[in-house]
LUMDOLUM-330117 format. One line per 4 residues: number of its first residue (from 1); their letters; for each residue x, y, z of N, C-alpha, C. Coordinates in steps of 0.02 Angstrom, whole numbers. Example, Ala and Ser with C-alpha at 12.3 -4.5 7.8 and 13.67 -1.06 7.14 Angstrom:
2
1) as) 660,-284,390,615,-225,390,660,-165,390 ~ 642,-112,354,684,-53,357,645,2,394
This chain:
236
1) mavi) -1468,658,189,-1452,655,261,-1389,614,273 ~ -1382,559,235,-1324,517,244,-1259,553,226 ~ -1262,594,173,-1203,633,153,-1184,683,207 ~ -1235,716,235,-1223,765,288,-1193,730,349
5) vffv) -1224,674,368,-1200,636,427,-1128,613,417 ~ -1112,591,356,-1044,567,342,-992,621,357 ~ -1005,683,335,-957,737,346,-958,762,418 ~ -1018,763,449,-1022,784,519,-983,735,564
9) fghi) -996,670,554,-962,619,595,-887,615,579 ~ -868,642,522,-797,646,506,-761,697,549 ~ -798,743,579,-768,795,621,-787,790,694 ~ -844,756,708,-867,748,776,-871,674,793
13) ktpy) -836,652,844,-838,582,864,-903,567,900 ~ -938,515,878,-999,496,913,-981,472,983 ~ -1009,503,1035,-984,495,1104,-1009,433,1141 ~ -990,374,1118,-1003,314,1156,-945,266,1146
17) grhf) -943,215,1188,-886,170,1185,-823,206,1207 ~ -769,197,1170,-705,227,1189,-705,303,1180 ~ -755,329,1144,-759,401,1133,-811,435,1178 ~ -831,401,1230,-884,427,1274,-865,495,1303
21) sakw) -916,539,1306,-907,604,1337,-970,622,1375 ~ -962,643,1437,-1020,662,1479,-1049,729,1457 ~ -1016,764,1413,-1040,829,1390,-1103,824,1347 ~ -1120,763,1326,-1177,754,1281,-1242,742,1319
25) gptv) -1243,757,1383,-1306,754,1420,-1318,689,1457 ~ -1381,678,1479,-1399,619,1518,-1381,554,1481 ~ -1366,503,1520,-1343,440,1492,-1385,381,1516 ~ -1375,325,1485,-1408,263,1504,-1356,207,1499
29) snrw) -1368,152,1533,-1323,95,1530,-1309,75,1457 ~ -1247,58,1444,-1227,38,1376,-1270,-18,1348 ~ -1283,-69,1390,-1322,-127,1367,-1393,-107,1349 ~ -1426,-70,1395,-1495,-52,1383,-1500,0,1327
33) gwli) -1448,41,1320,-1446,88,1264,-1448,53,1197 ~ -1407,0,1191,-1406,-39,1129,-1474,-69,1114 ~ -1506,-99,1166,-1570,-131,1156,-1623,-79,1135 ~ -1626,-23,1171,-1675,29,1155,-1664,57,1085
37) melp) -1601,60,1065,-1583,89,1000,-1599,43,942 ~ -1588,-22,951,-1592,-68,895,-1660,-103,888 ~ -1696,-112,943,-1760,-148,941,-1813,-114,899 ~ -1818,-47,897,-1872,-14,859,-1875,-33,786
41) vllm) -1818,-50,754,-1821,-67,683,-1862,-131,672 ~ -1856,-179,718,-1895,-240,713,-1969,-227,727 ~ -1982,-185,776,-2052,-169,793,-2086,-131,737 ~ -2051,-82,709,-2079,-42,654,-2091,-86,592
45) ltgv) -2041,-125,574,-2047,-168,515,-2105,-217,522 ~ -2111,-248,581,-2165,-295,594,-2233,-260,592 ~ -2237,-202,623,-2300,-165,625,-2325,-145,556 ~ -2279,-122,513,-2298,-101,446,-2318,-161,403
49) llpf) -2284,-217,411,-2295,-276,369,-2354,-319,391 ~ -2371,-315,454,-2420,-362,483,-2485,-368,443 ~ -2516,-313,420,-2579,-320,383,-2570,-353,314 ~ -2507,-356,289,-2494,-380,222,-2454,-445,222
53) ihgl) -2448,-476,280,-2402,-531,289,-2418,-591,245 ~ -2482,-602,230,-2501,-661,191,-2485,-653,117 ~ -2471,-591,96,-2456,-580,26,-2382,-583,9 ~ -2340,-594,59,-2267,-595,47,-2246,-660,12
57) sapa) -2202,-652,-36,-2176,-711,-73,-2119,-743,-34 ~ -2099,-803,-56,-2044,-838,-22,-1979,-799,-24 ~ -1959,-769,-82,-1899,-728,-82,-1903,-669,-34 ~ -1962,-638,-29,-1970,-582,18,-1962,-605,90
61) waml) -1989,-663,106,-1980,-692,172,-1907,-705,187 ~ -1870,-729,136,-1799,-743,145,-1761,-679,160 ~ -1776,-625,124,-1743,-561,134,-1757,-533,204 ~ -1820,-535,223,-1839,-508,288,-1811,-551,345
65) slfg) -1804,-615,333,-1774,-659,384,-1701,-642,395 ~ -1665,-629,341,-1594,-610,347,-1588,-545,387 ~ -1631,-497,370,-1632,-433,407,-1646,-445,481 ~ -1695,-488,494,-1714,-503,563,-1660,-537,602
69) ihyv) -1623,-583,570,-1568,-618,604,-1517,-568,630 ~ -1500,-520,588,-1451,-470,609,-1476,-431,669 ~ -1538,-407,666,-1563,-363,718,-1585,-398,782 ~ -1605,-461,777,-1617,-498,839,-1552,-506,878
73) nral) -1498,-520,841,-1433,-525,874,-1412,-457,901 ~ -1419,-405,861,-1395,-338,881,-1435,-310,940 ~ -1499,-324,943,-1541,-294,995,-1547,-338,1057 ~ -1550,-404,1049,-1568,-448,1104,-1512,-495,1127
77) vfpf) -1460,-501,1087,-1405,-547,1106,-1341,-508,1119 ~ -1318,-471,1070,-1254,-435,1074,-1248,-391,1136 ~ -1298,-349,1154,-1289,-304,1212,-1274,-341,1276 ~ -1301,-401,1284,-1294,-437,1348,-1233,-484,1348
81) rlrt) -1197,-483,1293,-1132,-518,1291,-1074,-471,1305 ~ -1088,-406,1301,-1035,-356,1311,-1007,-359,1382 ~ -942,-351,1387,-909,-347,1453,-892,-275,1467 ~ -945,-235,1474,-937,-162,1481,-974,-137,1542
85) tgkk) -966,-172,1598,-1000,-153,1659,-984,-80,1678 ~ -1037,-42,1690,-1028,27,1711,-1023,78,1655 ~ -1018,56,1593,-1012,103,1537,-1080,130,1518 ~ -1079,192,1494,-1140,228,1479,-1141,251,1406
89) ipwl) -1201,269,1384,-1209,298,1317,-1258,355,1323 ~ -1245,413,1293,-1291,470,1299,-1359,455,1268 ~ -1411,480,1301,-1479,472,1274,-1485,504,1206 ~ -1447,556,1193,-1450,589,1128,-1430,541,1072
93) ivgs) -1378,500,1084,-1357,451,1035,-1409,396,1028 ~ -1437,375,1084,-1489,324,1082,-1548,349,1041 ~ -1567,412,1053,-1624,441,1017,-1611,445,942 ~ -1550,464,923,-1534,469,851,-1535,399,820
97) gvff) -1512,349,858,-1514,280,834,-1586,255,825 ~ -1629,274,872,-1700,255,867,-1730,286,804 ~ -1716,350,792,-1742,385,732,-1719,349,669 ~ -1654,335,665,-1625,301,607,-1660,234,595
101) nlvn) -1670,196,648,-1699,129,641,-1774,132,625 ~ -1809,182,651,-1880,189,634,-1889,207,560 ~ -1847,252,536,-1850,271,465,-1836,211,421 ~ -1783,174,436,-1765,117,395,-1816,61,400
105) gfsl) -1840,48,461,-1891,-3,469,-1954,13,431 ~ -1974,78,432,-2035,98,395,-2025,93,320 ~ -1968,119,295,-1957,120,222,-1953,49,194 ~ -1918,5,229,-1914,-65,206,-1982,-99,211
109) gyyf) -2016,-90,268,-2081,-121,277,-2132,-96,226 ~ -2133,-31,213,-2180,-3,165,-2167,-30,95 ~ -2103,-36,78,-2086,-62,11,-2110,-135,4 ~ -2093,-176,54,-2112,-247,49,-2188,-256,52
113) ahya) -2222,-210,86,-2295,-216,92,-2330,-195,27 ~ -2303,-145,-8,-2340,-115,-64,-2308,-122,-133 ~ -2242,-132,-135,-2209,-129,-200,-2169,-192,-219 ~ -2152,-233,-171,-2110,-291,-185,-2145,-340,-231
117) rygs) -2111,-359,-285,-2138,-408,-332,-2084,-460,-346 ~ -2071,-501,-296,-2020,-552,-303,-2053,-620,-313 ~ -2051,-645,-375,-2076,-712,-388,-2025,-764,-366 ~ -2044,-827,-368,-1999,-881,-346,-1936,-884,-390
121) swfa) -1940,-857,-451,-1881,-857,-495,-1826,-811,-469 ~ -1843,-766,-421,-1793,-721,-394,-1737,-758,-358 ~ -1752,-818,-333,-1701,-859,-300,-1644,-876,-347 ~ -1659,-878,-412,-1608,-895,-462,-1578,-833,-496
125) dphf) -1601,-774,-475,-1575,-713,-505,-1504,-700,-480 ~ -1459,-678,-525,-1389,-664,-505,-1384,-614,-447 ~ -1429,-566,-444,-1428,-518,-389,-1438,-554,-322 ~ -1485,-599,-320,-1500,-635,-257,-1443,-682,-239
129) ilgi) -1418,-719,-287,-1366,-769,-273,-1302,-735,-249 ~ -1279,-684,-286,-1218,-649,-266,-1229,-611,-201 ~ -1288,-580,-195,-1304,-541,-135,-1304,-583,-72 ~ -1334,-642,-75,-1338,-683,-14,-1269,-711,5
133) iifi) -1227,-724,-45,-1158,-745,-30,-1121,-690,6 ~ -1127,-628,-20,-1093,-571,10,-1121,-558,80 ~ -1187,-564,88,-1218,-553,153,-1192,-603,204 ~ -1188,-667,186,-1166,-719,233,-1093,-707,252
137) igiy) -1051,-688,203,-981,-672,219,-978,-614,267 ~ -1019,-562,255,-1019,-503,297,-1041,-517,368 ~ -1094,-556,376,-1119,-569,443,-1070,-614,481 ~ -1036,-658,445,-984,-700,477,-926,-657,502
141) vnwk) -902,-612,459,-847,-567,479,-868,-524,538 ~ -929,-497,536,-954,-454,589,-959,-492,655 ~ -990,-550,654,-1000,-588,716,-935,-615,744 ~ -891,-639,701,-827,-666,724,-784,-610,754
145) sdnm) -784,-552,722,-745,-495,748,-773,-471,814 ~ -840,-466,819,-870,-446,882,-852,-495,938 ~ -854,-559,921,-838,-610,971,-766,-604,996 ~ -720,-590,950,-650,-582,969,-641,-521,1013
149) lihl) -676,-467,997,-671,-406,1037,-700,-416,1107 ~ -757,-452,1111,-788,-464,1175,-742,-505,1220 ~ -707,-553,1191,-663,-597,1231,-592,-572,1236 ~ -581,-510,1212,-514,-482,1215,-493,-469,1288
153) rkag) -541,-455,1330,-526,-443,1400,-574,-483,1444 ~ -552,-497,1505,-593,-535,1551,-648,-493,1581 ~ -699,-526,1607,-755,-491,1639,-729,-446,1695 ~ -751,-384,1696,-730,-337,1747,-669,-297,1728
157) dtry) -634,-317,1676,-574,-281,1653,-596,-224,1608 ~ -578,-163,1624,-599,-105,1586,-545,-78,1540 ~ -487,-110,1539,-432,-87,1497,-447,-98,1423 ~ -418,-55,1381,-421,-66,1309,-356,-99,1288
161) lipk) -361,-150,1247,-303,-187,1223,-301,-186,1147 ~ -243,-201,1119,-236,-203,1046,-262,-270,1021 ~ -314,-270,980,-339,-333,951,-286,-362,903 ~ -280,-428,903,-231,-461,860,-262,-520,825
165) nwlf) -227,-544,774,-245,-604,736,-304,-591,688 ~ -309,-635,640,-361,-636,589,-363,-569,553 ~ -421,-541,538,-424,-478,501,-399,-418,539 ~ -391,-426,605,-364,-372,646,-291,-358,627
169) eyis) -259,-404,593,-190,-391,570,-188,-341,512 ~ -246,-331,480,-249,-288,420,-288,-223,432 ~ -339,-226,474,-381,-168,486,-398,-163,560 ~ -412,-102,582,-429,-91,653,-500,-113,670
173) cpnl) -545,-111,620,-616,-122,634,-647,-174,587 ~ -626,-237,590,-658,-288,547,-731,-299,564 ~ -752,-284,625,-823,-290,642,-865,-241,600 ~ -840,-180,593,-876,-131,552,-869,-147,478
177) fgel) -812,-172,458,-801,-194,389,-851,-249,371 ~ -861,-297,417,-909,-351,406,-979,-325,397 ~ -997,-274,436,-1065,-247,431,-1074,-210,364 ~ -1022,-176,341,-1027,-145,274,-1039,-198,220
181) iewl) -1001,-252,223,-1009,-306,175,-1079,-335,179 ~ -1102,-345,240,-1167,-374,252,-1223,-334,218 ~ -1223,-269,229,-1278,-228,202,-1269,-213,128 ~ -1208,-218,103,-1198,-216,30,-1231,-277,-1
185) gfal) -1219,-335,29,-1251,-396,5,-1327,-392,8 ~ -1353,-363,62,-1425,-357,71,-1454,-312,17 ~ -1421,-255,2,-1444,-210,-50,-1445,-245,-118 ~ -1394,-287,-129,-1390,-322,-193,-1444,-376,-200
189) lcwn) -1454,-415,-148,-1503,-470,-153,-1575,-444,-154 ~ -1588,-387,-122,-1655,-357,-125,-1665,-317,-189 ~ -1612,-282,-209,-1613,-240,-270,-1671,-191,-270 ~ -1677,-155,-214,-1728,-103,-210,-1699,-41,-177
193) lpaf) -1733,15,-184,-1706,79,-160,-1700,84,-84 ~ -1750,60,-44,-1742,64,28,-1681,25,53 ~ -1668,-33,24,-1610,-73,45,-1545,-38,27 ~ -1544,-5,-32,-1485,32,-52,-1476,93,-7
197) gffc) -1531,127,10,-1528,183,56,-1501,162,124 ~ -1522,103,146,-1498,76,210,-1422,66,208 ~ -1397,40,152,-1325,30,144,-1288,98,145 ~ -1315,147,110,-1283,213,109,-1280,243,179
201) wtva) -1334,236,217,-1335,263,285,-1285,226,329 ~ -1277,161,318,-1229,122,356,-1158,146,342 ~ -1142,159,279,-1077,186,261,-1065,253,295 ~ -1116,296,295,-1110,363,324,-1097,360,399
205) nlvp) -1122,308,432,-1111,301,504,-1046,265,520 ~ -1032,210,485,-978,166,506,-909,187,482 ~ -904,216,423,-837,235,398,-806,289,442 ~ -841,345,458,-811,394,503,-795,365,572
209) rala) -837,320,597,-824,290,662,-760,246,660 ~ -752,209,606,-692,168,599,-630,211,595 ~ -633,266,559,-576,312,554,-559,341,623 ~ -611,357,662,-600,384,730,-569,330,775
213) hhkw) -592,268,769,-563,213,808,-489,205,791 ~ -475,205,726,-406,194,703,-360,249,729 ~ -383,311,726,-343,367,752,-333,360,827 ~ -386,339,863,-382,330,936,-331,276,954
217) ykqk) -333,220,919,-285,166,931,-213,191,923 ~ -200,227,870,-132,251,856,-109,301,908 ~ -155,340,935,-137,389,986,-126,357,1054 ~ -165,305,1069,-162,273,1135,-104,224,1141
221) fidy) -88,188,1087,-36,136,1090,22,156,1045 ~ 79,168,1076,137,188,1036,163,131,993 ~ 145,69,1012,167,10,975,113,-17,929 ~ 63,25,913,9,2,870,36,-12,800
225) pvkr) 18,-69,770,45,-88,704,34,-34,651 ~ 88,-11,621,84,45,575,54,25,507 ~ 54,-39,491,29,-61,426,-46,-74,425 ~ -79,-67,481,-151,-77,483,-188,-17,453
229) yaii) -241,-33,416,-286,18,392,-345,22,440 ~ -393,67,426,-448,78,472,-504,27,462 ~ -530,21,401,-590,-20,391,-589,-62,327 ~ -551,-42,276,-547,-81,215,-474,-99,203
233) pytl) -456,-164,202,-386,-184,194,-352,-153,133 ~ -293,-125,145,-250,-97,93,-280,-36,57 ~ -335,-9,84,-371,45,50,-385,104,95 ~ -420,93,151,-443,148,193,-432,132,267
């Protein structure tokens, strides 16, 4: 599915944010769309794990906590920091996001409930050590980039501006780049198939979106920096 989505999204822009289109049917507020889309992964994960919660090891708790930190921010904090008054998102996109998050929440929850065998020695495993370093770098890049984008314009201002400074000097979408790094680190520190599948699905969604953003910036701003890449510095 991720492979199919990657090529489909490479030709069809997902219609929200700067690519919004009313042709995709009924819409909902951008803020509430984000919350409805992102919260199900936490609910599904919790529901699947709840009967097995006492059997989780300390490393498993650490992994699930990192996952939870990202999604608590994405579902309950990030949407209400956005300065996007009046913007909408199609219910179709919200529904597809809900499906994606339910599948990932179930697969991760089922794995940790029935198959995870992480002893305390996993904290010293190279996979965990390198993975958590990469994850922390990724979440820092993601959050810092989101914060810069949120404060790029004042409340009530609907104009799009060219982001500048920091990683924005090298790529158009450091927020998406940070999320790729984040879930790569998560896949490495967990070292299981559901976490790797989650990373693959993230790539399939975010890389085409970053390419679409980059193309949009270049079309909208004649003075857009020509040396910027889309999502990976000096590469893509």
